[in-house]
N, C-alpha and C positions, 0 to 999 in steps of 0.2 A: 795574816793578822787580820784583815776583812775579815775571811771566815769566821775568826775565833773572836771575832766582837760582835760579830753577826748572832753565834751559837750562845754568848754571854747573853746579850739583849733580848735573845729568844723565850731563853731559861728565866729570866729576871720576868719579863713579861709574863708566863706561864704562873710562873709563882703567885706575881702579884695579881690575876686575874684570878683566885680560887677554885684552883681547881685541880684534882689529884689525878696522876697518870698511874694506870698500870703498865707495867711493860712484860716483855715478853726475853727471855735470856735467850732465842736464839734469832741472831740476827738485830737484837736490840731493838724490834718493831715494838710499835703501839698496839697490843691487843686492845683495848679498852680503855674512854679516859670517862673519867666522871664529873661534872662541873660542879661546884656548891655554889646555890641560891638562894634565895630568900623571899617571899613574898607578903606583903603586910598589905592587912585589908584595911579600911579609912571609910567612913559614912560621915557625910556633914551637908550642909544645909548652906546654900549662895544668899548670901541675903547682903541687903546697903550695908547695914552697920559691918560688914565683913572684910568691903568692896570688892564682894560676888566671888572671893577665895576662900579657898582651902590649903591652909599650912599640915605638913608632916613633917617631924622632926623625926629620923632616924636616932633609934634607942642608942645610949650612949654603948652598950656592951657588942652593937654591930659595926662592922668596918667596911665602909662603899669605897672603895676604890676607884682612883679618876679612870681607868681603865674598862670598870663594871658600866653594862648599860641598864641603862634606868627607864621601864616601862609601864607605863598608868595604863590601866582598863576599868574600861565602864558598864556598870551592870545596868545592861539594855532592857533589858526583856525576862521572866523568866518563862518557859515553856513547859506543857505538859502531855507527853505524848502517854498511852496505854500506860496511864499512873506514874511516869515516872517523871519527875519534875528534873528539869535543868536547869543553870543562868546559862543566859546568854553575856558574853562579854565583847567589848568592842573596844580596840587600840584607840586613845588619843592622840592624834586631835579629832573630833566628831564635828561634823557642820550639819546644821540643819535650816533646812530654809522656810524660814516661818511667813506669815502675812503683811509683815512692817519691816522685815529686814532678815539680817541672817544671826546665828546663835551659834556659837562653834565653845567647846568644852576642850582645852590643851590646857597644859601642864609644863611646870621647868622644872629643874631638878639641879640642887650642887651635891656636893659629898657630905654634908650633913642634912638638908632636906630635902622637902617636894612641896612645889605650890599647885596647886592644882586651881586653876579661875576661867572664869565667863571670857570668851572674849564675841567682839561682833556689833552689827548693826543697829540691831534691835535693841527694843529700852528692856532692859533688864527689869525695871520695877515691874514690870507688865507682864513677866512672865507666868506662867502656872505652877502649882504648885510642885508640881510632877516635874518640872525640870529644874527647880530649884533644892526641894524640900527633901530628904531623908535619899540623898545621893550616897551609891555605894561604891569604892575603886578599891582596886586591885594594884598595889603597887609590884612590881618584879622586879629583884636586884638580878641581872645576871652577869657571869662572865662575858664579854667580849667574845671570847673563842666559842663559847657555846652560842650566843646571837648569830655569830657567822655560819653556823651549820647549816648547808642545806637542804638538812631535814627535817628544820625546823622551819617551822611559817611564825613569826612574832608578832603576824598579827592576827593568828590564830591563841589565844589564850589555852585554850585547850592542847593543841598543839604541843606548846609547852610544859602544861603538865605530866601530858602522857609521852613527852619523847624519852625515851631509857637511859640518855645521853645526861641528863640532870637529876641531882638529887635536890629537892625543894626542900626547905623548911617552912612549912606552911604556918606557923605557931603565931606569927605576927607579936611576937617579942623582941 
């Protein structure tokens, strides 16, 4: 009975984690898994009037499940090598040591929204515009099973983008 319960639970978990599983009839082995994820791009300013926070509500047409993993990446810099421009993304939280204290970019989320905020010991009103204005973030909503794969480094945004196991909707809608 316990085995049947575990199999049922595992089946429900896989269904709610937004994944498609392709199986081979030979011994019912899984031959390929494709996970469905979504990426949203958000740009905003950290200002006193918004309590140094940026909110993003997920579109009503998109469902975030309790089992999904939500990650936020900050566009850290853009580099150009041999004429090719590449964005450098860093997984939040990111902490910066400043002359007057610490600055941390951090986030929290629910199944309905993401809040990106500044934290730390520094005086936010004295931050440079480069640290507060026109900040670009990518919010990745990933099924939990995908995020646990050993072949994926969730700390590296390009690892997620280039993973053959995930099909990402990058439309941001």
